[in-house]
N, C-alpha and C positions, 0 to 999 in steps of 0.2 A: 479634579486633581490640581494640586497646587505645586508650584516650583519655587524653591528658595535658592537664590544665587549669592555666592560670596567667595572671597579669595582666601581659602584655607588650604594648607598642605596636609593631605590625608593619605596614608599609605594605601596603595591600590595594587591590584593585579591586572595585567592586560588580559582581557577576555575576548577581545574582538580583533579580527585581522586588520592590520594597518593598511591604508590605501595609498599607493604611490601618487605623488602630486608633481613629479618632475621626471626627467629622463634619467634612468640608471640602468646599467647593464645587469645589475643584480636584481633579479625579479622577486627575491624574498621580501618579506615585510617585517617591520620591527627593527630591533637592534641586532644586526648580524655579527657585530663585534662583541656582543655581550658585555659592554662596559656600563650601560645605564640600566638595562633590564635583561632578564634571561628567559622569561616565559615564552617569548616568540620562538626561541630555538629549542624549547623543551616541552611545550604544552600541546603538541600536535597529536595526531592519531597514533595508537599503539604504544604510547609511553607507559611503561610498566613500573615506574617509580611512583610511590604515593606519599603524601605528607606524613602519614603515620610510620612509614618505613622507607625513608628516602634512600635512593641508591646513587645520588649525585649531589654535588654542591657547587656553588659559585666560588671559584678559586680567585681571590683578589690579589694574589701574589705574583702571578705570571700569566702571560699570553703570548701569542705570536705578534711581536712588535706592538704590544699593548699591555695593559695592567691586569686584565682579567681573562679568564677562560672558564669553560665548563668542565668539571672534573667528575668522571664516572668512577664510582668507588668499587663496583663489583659488576657481575653480570647484569646487563641493563640494556634496554632498547629505548631510544628517544625519538619522538616525532617532532618535526618542525611544522609550524603553522602552514596549512596547505594553501596552494596558490592555483588559480585557474589559468590554464595555459592554452596557447594556440597550437595547432597541429605542427609537428616537425621535431627535429632533433634538439635536445636540451642537455645541459651538463650541470650536475651538482658537484660541489667540492667543499673541502674544509682543510684547515691545517690541524694536525694532531701529533701527539707523541705519547708513547707508552711508558709505564714505570719500568718495564723490562723490555729488552730487545725481543722483537717478534710477538709482542702482545697482539692477540687475535681480536680484531674488531670487524665491523661491517659498515658498508655504505651503499645505499640503494634508495629507491623511491617507492612509495605506495600510492595507489589510486584511492579516491574516496570510497569506491565500492569494493576494495580489496577485502577478502575474507582472511581470517587468521591462518588457515592452512596454506593459502597463497603466500601470505607474508612469510611463513616459516620456510616454504620452498624457495622463495626468492632469497631469503636471508642466508640459506645454506650455500647459495651460489655467489654470494656477494662478499665473501671474506676478504679482508685486507690485513696486513701484518705491519704493525707500527714499530718504528725505531724509537730509540730513547731521545732523539733530537726532533725538533719541529720539522715537519715535512708536509707537503700538500698532497692530498689524495682526491681523485675525481671519478665520476661515473657518468656515462652518457646513456640516454634512453630516448625513445620515441614517444611523444605525447599525442594523444587524440585531441581533436579540436574541442574546446569548451569544457574539458574535464579538469577536476581538481587533483593535484599531486602534492605529496608531502615528502620532503627529504627525511629519510629514516636512517638512523645511525646508532651505534652502540658497541659494547665490548662483550666478548664471550668470557674473558678473564681480565679483570682490571687490576689496578686502576689505570686510567688514561685520561688525557686532556684534549679538548677540542676548542677550536677558535676560528674566526674569520670564515663564516659560512657563506656560500655563494650558489646561486642558480642563474644560469645565463643561457641564452639561445645559442645553438650551434654545437659542434662536436668537440670543442676544445674549451677547457676552463680558462676564462679570460682573467685579466689582472683584477684582483679583488678590489671591490669598492663597497661602501656602505649603501644599502638600499636607498631609494629616492626619499626626498623629504616627505614627511608623512603627518597626517592628522589621525589621532587615535582616540577612540572612546574607551574609557576605563570604568569598569563597574567593580564593586567589592565582591569578595567571595559570598556565597558558595559557588562551586562549579555548577553550571546549568542555569544561573541567573534567576533563581527563585528566592523571594524574600517575604517575610510576614507583611501583611497588608496594613498593620497598625503601627509600623515604625518607618521613619524616613530612610530613604536609600541614597547614599552619597554617590555622585557621579562626577566624572572628570573628563575634560577634553584636553589633550596635550597636543601641541603643535611644535614641530621641530624644523629648524632652518628654513623658515618661510622667507621668500624673497622680499626685499624692501618695498617694492611697489604694491605688494599685496597686504602689507601689515596695517594699512589704514582701514581695510575693509572690516565689516562687522561680522562676527561669528553668529550664525543662525542656528538655533536649537528648536526642534519641533517634536512634540510628543503626540502620538496617535494611539487610539484604542483598537480593540479587536475588529471593529467595524470599518477601520480606516479613517475614522473621523478625528480631526485635530482637537485635542483637549487642552493643549497649552503650547505656546511658542514664545520665543524670546530672542532678541538680538543684543549683542554685547561687544564692546570694543576690547580687544586683548592688549595687554601691556607686554610687548615683546622685549627681550634683552637684545644686546648688540649682535648676537648670532642668529636672531630670528626665532628664538625659542620662547614659548609662552604656554600658559595653561588657563583653564577656566573651570571652576567647580560649582556644582549646583546640587540641590537636594530635590528628590521627588518625595513630596510629603505624603503621609499616610491618609487613608480615607476609603478609596475605592479599591476593590479587588479586581483581578483579571489580568489580561495581557496588554502590554504597552510597548510600542516601538519608539525608539529614540533616533532621530536623525540630526547629525551635526555637519555643518558645511561652512567653509569660508569661501566667499565668491572668488571664482577663478581657480579653485582647487577642488579636486574630487572629494565628495563627502564620505561620511561613514555612518553605518547603521548598526544599532544593537537592539535587542529586545529583552524584556524581563517580564516576570510574572509576580504579581503581588497576591499571595495566597492567604485564604482564610484558614483558621485552625481546623485541622481535620478532626473527624469523629474519633474518640478514644477507642482503644481496644477494650472490648467488654467480654468478660469471661462467659463462656457458654454460647457465644454467637460467632459463627465463622465469618471472618472478613471476606470482602468481595474483591477489592481493587488489587489487581496484580499487574506488574509491568516487567516484561522480559527485558533483560539487559539493563535493568535500572541501576545496577551497582556502579555504572559509569557516572551516574548523577545521584549518588546516594543521598547526600544532604538535601538536594532538591526534591528527590522522591519522597523523603520523609515529610517535608514541608507541604507537599500537595496531598499527602494521605495515602501513599502506596503502602499496602500491607503485605503483599506477597511478592517474593522473588523466586526465580528459578535458577537451578544449577545443573549443568550437564555433567553426567557421569559417563564419560566416554571410555569404553573398555580399551579400544585399540590405541588410545593416547595414554591411558593410565598404566598399561602393562606393555610397554614397547619391547621389553625383554621378559622372557618367561619367568614368572615368580617375583619380578621386581616391580612392586606396585608404588605408584606415586599419584595421589589424588589431588593435592594442592587445594584443599578445601578448608584450611585452617581459619580463613576469614569467616566461614559460615557460623562458627560458634559466636563470634562477635556480633554478626548480623542477628543471630537469635537473641542475644542479650539486649540488642537494641530494640527488640520487639517485633521483628519481621517474622512472618511465616515463610517456610521454605519448601519448595517442590524439587525433588530429585528426579531428573529426567535421564533414564538409562538408555544409552545407545546399545543395541544388541550386536553391532558390528564387531567382529573378532579382530584381534591383532594380526598383523601381516605374517608374523612368524608361525602362526597356527595353520594358515591355509596351504594346502598342497600346491606346489608350483604348477602342476599340469592343469589344475582347476583355474588358477589365476590366469594362465595363458589362454585357455579356452574362453574365459569370460572377457578377456581383453579383446578377443577377436570380435566380440559383439559390443565393444565400447562400454563394457560394464566395469565401473570402478570396483576395486577389490573390496571396499567396505559395503558393497551392495550384495555381498555373498553371506549366506548363513554359515555359522561355524560348523566344522565337521562334527558329526553326531558323537564320536567317541571323546570329544573334548568338553561336552556339556556337563556331565556329572562331576568331573573333577575341576577342570580349569574355570568354567563359568561359575559353578557353585562356589568355589574358593574365592573368586573375585568378588562376588556379591557378599559372601560371608565376611571377608576381610573388610570390605567397605562398611558393613553394618557394625562390626566390632568397634570401629572408631567413631561412627557418625549416627548410630541409631537414635540418639537423643536429640538430633539436630533437625531432622526433616519431618514434615507434616503430611506430605503426599508423595507417593512413589509411583512413577510413571515408567513403564517398561516397554521399550520399543518406540522409536521416533519415526513417524510417517512410513511405517513399513508396508502400508498399502501400496505405496509407489516404489519404494526401494526394493521390495521383494515381489509384491504382487504384480507389478508391471515390468518385471525384470525380463528383458529380451533373451538373455542367456538361458534362464530357467524355462522360458516358453519354448526355446528350441530343443531342450532335452526332455521336457515333460508336456508334449503337445496334447496328450489325452487328458491332462489335468487342467486345461484352460476352461474357465467359466466366465463368460462376459469378457471384461478387459483384463482379468486377473489369471495368473497361474496359481493353482492351489497345490494339492498333492503333497509331494515330499517336502518342498520348501516351507509350506505352511505348517506341516507336522513338526518340522525341526524347530521353527521359531516359536511355535506354541509350547513345545516342551521346554524351550529356553525360558519363556515367560513363566511357566509353571514353577520351574526351579527357583527363579528369582523370587516369586511370590511366596514360595514355601519358606525361603530363608528370611524374608522380610517379616512374615507372620510369626515365625519362631522368635525373632528378636523384638518385634513390636506387634503384639497380638491384635491391637485395635487399629492397625495402620490402614490408611486409605490407599488402595492399590488399583491402578488403572493400567491399560495396555493399548498398544498399537499407535495411539495418537494419530488417528487417521487424518490425512490432509483433506483439502476440499475436493480432491479427485474422488475420494471414496464417498463423499456426500452426494456426488452426481448419481451414485448407484445405491443410494439408501444404505450405505455402510455395509455393502456386501462382503468386502474383505474382512472388515472387523468382525462381522457376524461369524465368519468361518473360524476366526481365532477364538472368539468367546465361546463358541460351541464346543471347542476342544479343551478350553482351560478356564471357562468362566467361573467355576465354583471356587477358584483361588483368587478371584478378583471381586471387588465390591464397588467400583466406580468406572467411569468412562470419560476421559478427557478428549475433547475435540479440537482439531486444528482446522476450524471451519470458516475460513475466510469468506466474506461476502462475495457474491458472484453477480456482476463483475466487481472488482475491488478498486478499479483505477479511477482517479480523479484528475480531470484535466480537459482541455479543449479537444473537440473532435472525438470524444470518448462516448460510448453508450452510457446511459444512466447507471449509476452504481446500484448494486444490491442494497437492500435496506435491512433494518432490524427485524422486519417481519419474517425474513428467512430463518431467523433463529428458532421460531416456533416449529417449523418443519424439520430443522436439524435435530432439535430435541426429540421430536416425535419419532423420527427415523432412527435415532440413536437408541431410544428405549426399545423400539421394536427389534433392533438388531441384537441387543444383549439379553433380552428376555427369552426364555426363562433361565438361561444358562448362568447369568451373573448372580453372584451372592448379594449384590446390592443394586440400587437404581440411581445412584448419584451421577448426574451429568454436569460436567464443568467445561470451561473453555480454556484450552491450553495455549492457544495462539490465535490472534485476531487482529484485524486492522485494515486501514485503507491507505493506498499509496498515491502520493501526489506527483503529478508531472513535475519533473525536476526543474523545468524552465518556469514554473508557475509558483514557486515558493514565496514570492513576494506579491502575489495576486490575492487580495483579500477574498475574492469570490470563491477560490478553491480552498483557501485556508478555512473559510467559514463552512464549506461543505464538509471538511474533515471534522470540525467542531460538532456540526449537526449530527453526523453519522456516529461519532464516538459517544456523545451523550445519549442518543436514542438507543444505541446498542446496549449500553450498561443499564439503562432504565428498563428496557424490555427483558434483558437477561435476568435481572433480579426478580421481576414478576414471574418469570418462568422457573425460578429457583436454580438457575445455572450459575453456580458459584463454586470456587472462585472463578474470576474472569481475567485472563492475562492478555493485556494489549501488547502487541509487538512494538519494540522500540529499537530497531536496528540502528546502531550508533553511526550517524553520518552515512547511512547506506544509500547506494544508488543502484537500483535494480535494472539490469539490461541497459545501463547507461542513460536511463530516462526517468526513473521513478524513485522518489525518496520514501523510505520506509519507516521513518522514526518520528518521534514527537519533538525532537530537537534537531536543528540543522547547524552544523559547525558550532556546536555548544550554545546556540541561541534557541530559546524555547519557542515553539510554535503556539498559536492560541489554544490548541487542544490541550496543552499542559495545564492551562488555567481551567479549562472546561472539566478536565479530569478531577481537579481539586474540588470543584463545586458539586459535580455529580456524585462524588464519593460521600459528600456531606448528606446527600439525599438518601442513598441506598445502603450505606453502612449501618450496622446495628439495627437492622429491621427485623422485627419478629413476625410480621404479617404484611401481605401486600395483595393488591387486587387491580385488575384492569377493568374499567367501566365501559360497557358497550353503549356509547351514546350516539355515535354517528359513524357511518362507513369511512369517512375521510378524517376522522378525529380520533386521536389516541389520548386516553386519560388514565394514568396510573396513580395509585395512592399507596402510601407506605406508613405502617405503624412503627414508631421508633421504640427502643427498649425502655425509655424513660417517660413515656406518655406523650411525647411530641408526635406530630404527624406532618407528612409532606406529600405533595402531589406534583405530578408533571403533566403538562398538556402540550400537544403539538399536532400540527396538520400532517396527515399521511400522504397528501398529494401536493405536488408543486403548485398546481393551479387552484388549490382550495385555500381560501382565506376567509375567516369569519370573525364575527364579534360575539363573544360569549357574555351573557348577562346573568348574574347570580347574586344571591344575598351576601352582603358583607358581614361576616360573623367573626370579627377579630382576626382576619387573614392578613398575612404578610406575603407580598409577591416580589419575586426577584427574577432577574434575567439569568442567562446561562453562565454568566461570570459571577453570580452571587450578589449583584448590586440591587438594592431595592428599586422597584418601579414606583413612580408617583402614581398612586391609585386614581383611576378615573371613576370616582365614586360619588353617587348622588342619590338621595332618598333611600339610603340603605342598600343600594344596588351597586355592584362593581361591573363595569364594562371593560372587557379585556379582549384586545385584538390578538388573534392566534395566527401564527405562520408555521413553517416547517421547523423553526428553531424552538426548542422547548422553553417554556417558562415554568417556574416553580412557585407553588403556593404552600405556605407554612401555616400551621396553627399550633401554638405552643402554650396555651393556657394551662395553668396548674390545676390538678384535681378534677380534670374534665376528660371525657373520652374524645380527645381531639380527632382521632382516626374516624370514629363513627360520625362525628359532626361534619368532618370534611367530606366524607363519602356522601352523606345525606345532602349537603349543599350542592355538590357537583352533579348529583343525579337530577337535580331540579334546574340545571342550567338551561337557559333559553339560547339556542344557537341561531344567530342571524347570518344566513348564508349570503355572502357578498359576491358569489360567483353564480348568477342565476342560470348560466349556460355553460356547457362544455363544448369546445370547438375542436374538430379534427380536420386538418387540412390535407388534401391529396391533389397534387398536380396531375392532370389527366391528359393534357395535350399541350402543344406548343403555346397555346393562347389561354388555356383555361385552368383555373385553380378552383377545385370544389371545396366548399366549406360545409362540413356536416355539423349542424348546430343542434345540440341536444338540450331540451328544457329539463333541467335537473329537479324542478319542483314536481312533486307528486300531487299537488293541490291546485295549482293555478296555471291557466293557459297564459302565454305571453305573445306579444306582437310588437312590430316596430320596423325600423329600417336600419341598414348598415351603411355608414359613411366610411369611405376608404381613401387613402392617399398612397400613391406609388410613383416614384421617379418624377415628382413634380405634378402628377396628375391627381386631381380630386374629383370624386364622383360619389354616387350612392346607388344602392340597389332598389329594386321594387319593394313595396311593402310585403312583409312576411308575417305569418302567424304559425305558432308551434303549440300544439296541444300538450298538456301536462305529461311528462315522462316520455315524450316522443322525440324523434330526430327528423329534421328537415334538411334538404340539400340546397345550398345557395351558391350559384356559380359566380366566380369573381375573375378578374383578369389576372394572368400569371406574371409575376415580376421577373425581370431578367435574373440570371444566375448571380448569386451573391448579394442581391438587393432585397429590400423588404416591401411588404404591403402592410400598412397599419390600418386597423379597423377600429371604429367606434360604433358600438351598437346602441342605438337610441330606442329604448323601450317605451311603450305606452303604459298607462295605468299606474304611474308613480314608481316603477321599478328603476333603480339607479342605472345609469349608463355603464356599459362594460367595454373595456378596450382589450385588444389582442393584436399580435403581429405575427407575421410569417416571413421567414427568410428562405429564399429559393436556394436549394443546394446545387452543387455542380452535378451535371448529368453525364452519364456515359453515353456517348453517341454510338448508335447502331447504324453502321454505314449501309448505304444502298448499293448493291452489286447485282450482277446479272445471273451468276451461278455460284454454287458452293465451291467450285474449283478455284475461284478467284480469291477466296477469303484470306489466305496467307499472303497473297501478292498485293492486294489492294487495301487491306485493313491494317492499320497500325495496332499492334498488340498492346494489351494492358498487362503490365508485369505485376505479379502477385508473389511477394517473397518477404522473408524476414520474420523475426519474432513477433512483430506487431500483428501478423496474420495467423499466428498459431494459437489454437485453443485446445486444452489449457496450456498456458505458457509455463506453468510451474511443474517441475519434477518430471519432465518428459526427456526423452533421449534425442530431441531435435538438435541437430548440429549445424544448421544453416542452409543456405540455398542449394547446396549439392545434395543435401538430405531430402529436401522437399521444397519445390518452388514451381511456378507455372507462368505461362503466357496465354492470355485469353484473347480470342477473336470473336466478335459478334457482328453479324450482318443480316440483311434481309433483301428480298427482291419484290416486296409488296404482296407476295403470295406465301412465302416461307420464311421462317426464322432459321438462321444458320448459326451454329455454335461450334467452335473448335478450341481445344485446349491442349497445349503442349506442356506436359508435366515432367519435370526433372525429379526422379525418384531413384535413390541408390538401390533399392530392393523392391521387387513387385511380387505381392502375394494376394491371391484371392481364391480361396478354396471353398467358399460358401455357396449355398443354393440361393434360389430366387428370394426366399423369405429373409435371408440374412446377408444379401449382397453388400449392404452398407457397412458391414463390419470389416471388410477387407479393403484393399486398394481399389478405388473406384472414383467416380465423380457423381455427386448428388446435386440435382438441379431443382430450383423452384422458380416458377413464373407466376406473377400476379398481373393479369392484363388490365384490371380496372382500378387498382389502388383504392379499394373501398373497404378495407378492414376497419371495423369499428368496435368489435367486441374485445374481450381480454386479449392481451398480446400473444398468448400461447394458442390462440384459435386461428382458424383459416376459413375462407369462404369457398362456396361451391365452384367458383370460376378459377380457383387457384390450381395449378398443375405441379405435381412433384414426380420425379423419376430418377433412376439410377442407371448409369452406364458403367459396365465392368468388363474387364478382360479376364476370362477364366482359361483354364487349360483347354477346354473344349471350344473356345472361341469367344467372340464379342457377344455381350448380352445387354439388352435394354429392358428394364423393368419399370413400368408406369405404376405409380402408387396411387395417384389421384388425378382427376381431370374431369372436364365437363362430360366427356364420354371416354372413360378410361380405355376400353377395348378398342375403340376407333383410333384413339391416339397411339396406342401400342402398335396397331397394324399399319398405320400410315407413316409413322416416323421412320426415317432412314438413318443408319448409323454405321460407323466404322471405327475400329480401334487397332492401332499397331504399337508394337513395343520393340525397342532395340536395346538389348543388354549391353551392347558395346558403348552406346552413347548414354545409356540409362534414361532414355526418353520414352514416354508413353504419349501417343497422340490420339486424342479423342475427337470425333467429328459427329455432328448431329444435325439433321434437317427435319424441321417440324412444320407442317402446313398451318398457316394462320387459321384455316377453317376448323382445326381441331383445338385451337386455343380460344379464339374469339373471332367470329365472322366480321366484326366491325374494325379489326386492326388495319391500320394503314399508316402511311407516312404522316408524321406530325404527332402521333400518339405517344404518350409516356407510359411505360410499363415498369413493374417491379421485377427484378431479377436477382438471383443469388445462386452461388454454387459453393460446395465445400468438397475438399479432397481428403478423405481419411488416409492415414499412413499406417500400414501394417508392415512392420519390419521383420516379423517372425512367423507369420502364418497363423498366429493365434488371435488376431483381431487388432484393430487400430488402437493406438495409444493417444493419438491427437489428430487434429485436422487443420488444413489450410483453408482459409475462406476468402471470398472476394472482398467482402467488407470486413473491417477490423473486428475480429472475434465475434462475428455474427452467428446467429443460430440458423441452422439449416431449414427449419420448418416454421419460421416466424416471418410472415410478410411485412410486419412493421419494421423489420431489420433489413429488408431487401434494398439493394441499390436501385436508384431510379434511372431509367434508360430512355433516351429519345430515339424513336424510329425516324431516321433522316429521309 
């Protein structure tokens, strides 16, 4: 990448948040007086004015004690650039006046994670009435620590003018002042910072009112790539005017594609960062080939979406919002025609939730008693034939020529199937986690009516239903199957909302689900809709990975999202799951912790660039195949419509890295950002190192079968395994770490020694020998909590050395006591509470600690293990027999005394024990599911359970003899332990559960918490 610097004045838009470099009581950034620029006060969240249809203008004729103001011309909402705040009271304010006395306006704040319904509710409560003279208006709110907030203002009926914006700490609007001196990075349009890779990008740094002592410092500019590597940097002296204002302009020259970060800093002042994507031309739209790349909510970054090759957009058709009054329909979909003309494909997603005026008040009241939102209710049966049919028919009369896929019902597996209110009135219709019966009959009829109208208007339409969330995927699409059995003949496709499990990226999180899950999702989906469905098309309606909000500048986690996105699209195309819609929640923050989009605060993440390149691989493909070359290697090949061929290669396991050797037959190799690799080629052979990040191989020779040639070459690949062993570490005592070392070769025995280093200590093991395909145990010293042991395995017979390391996690201490009666007096409890401990976190009725939380006590007396759990649960139900105790309120426990699991993660060993404690109407019950001697454990364990409806506390106690777990247990041993608490709020079965370890599985010893017997 080249940079070209020069002093030119180029019109720019502010696309990055300004950063304060001095003290100011005004916490906003940019020009809060709108004299020199307006975008800072108009370009924030929820602004509904567009360049094509502007609803405001910069009025240069008047302001409050100034020359300019912002004039809203008609109904309009405007967001101010959001600001990260500390906890406490804050006040926003501005000066304003209306064209008429009593002009209705509003003043409020929105959080970065606010939803549109929340914004609407808050706006309704935030009305102010403007006079025709300038007057100051203010609003005070309480901020949560570290969250982003945006001042949000507008008019219900204009015009009106606004000026002198302010955000300050405290409950009173302080005297207005301009925000602190600032350094601003400016990039040109389009919104979303995506530009063609073959044209220069003009950038500008603007500095305002810099103090004299800092003006002699050099401005530093650094450009980094998606790997975090510096690709260019420069230092420059700024020519400031007498007021301390200056600017510096530079060009990012064309050449490489991908994601790039820009950092600008003047020593002594806080710097500023921006990011941009240089995109390669996307594949064209080809008649007769359905596009793949979809991006939910892409309209917010429409120009950027076009440049990266997005082909599909979705639009919600929300009945209860479109018909707020009976017979008065308002769809607000006029922009869809323009999107269609621009070449986009469109999916219409119908919500089946009825308008509020339609629901009987007594039903709404009863549902509210179960904390059920009104829009989680099915419409009254007598409203379907007329009201619902007319709604769909009217929609189609206007838009039947616009949409390409029709989706009826959005995540109704959760909204209806897991509806606690319906479970309470149809207890006999509960199957597994779902209530079926009358609610599913009604919504199926509703789906059928919509499908009938769609097929009448668009005979060859693609029609799907349910849009099941990843909850239904846990149950092999059981709810969807119930719907398709009733109405499948009217449907011909099935769109999945099948997020990976887990989907969370960040420190301290379990490994994310991978693209390999998609194969099972497709298989289960096809089984669910056959033979009822009139077609077998499976597509992905919503998908994505969520990054820990605090890690959005950590390349490790950004690269993990890049890796998961590219592999998901590559795999889905081979499985013929198209289209594939990635979720792009704009600026979203889930549960105050996770970011759910591909842009953050209008800055693209590296995944935006990765999406551009993976689209070039999988769009316009007429044939594809996955080649089974190695258990830890994925190789997919794609035939393009015009004779070209492309392949993608990646490692399936984090510990598997290899070098591939194959014939060089006019192949072009690129990285995940689309940039050519310098081929390591000699004697007609390519040597290619493979990691988890895909690499792409192209063959584009004319008049040749590039697809067949590429497949043939890849089938002949020689795989040089650079990981001769697999190591599984298990701490087993206060002093011992066991390393289970597996010889991965099926051809050669290996031998050698292990050298290790830990807390300054260096040593080595005895000589070891491991036969081919077998595993040997090598004892090592255990590092202290939080510290590492680093290994270097020196092999004999010419095998390259192998390195590995293990970090000792924090242990839960199992206290030594004399009797079970002392457990709550002498043991400090471990608190288990909050959304982080709930699985699944999505779409449940979990309302916080009062709904479900726990305090755990663990102890021992060197003969018995003692467990006590105090569970806060607002409702206690368990009406199941011994075979199904785990479906109701209970505690499910797992104990692994040897920490010796080596097989696949969903397997267990013979020494693992599993049991359930439950309180039924008939009394307390213990059911042992597995153990060394299940019957002996069942008979020897002592237990007690009490429940207080007054305090909503359930107290579980359990005493287990060591002899029934492992005769060798004693102080100093480390064991694996886990429990989960299912929550059944209706008597129909648990909807979610609380776990000791974050979202851990109940029956997976590899997910257990490690505990030390003191």
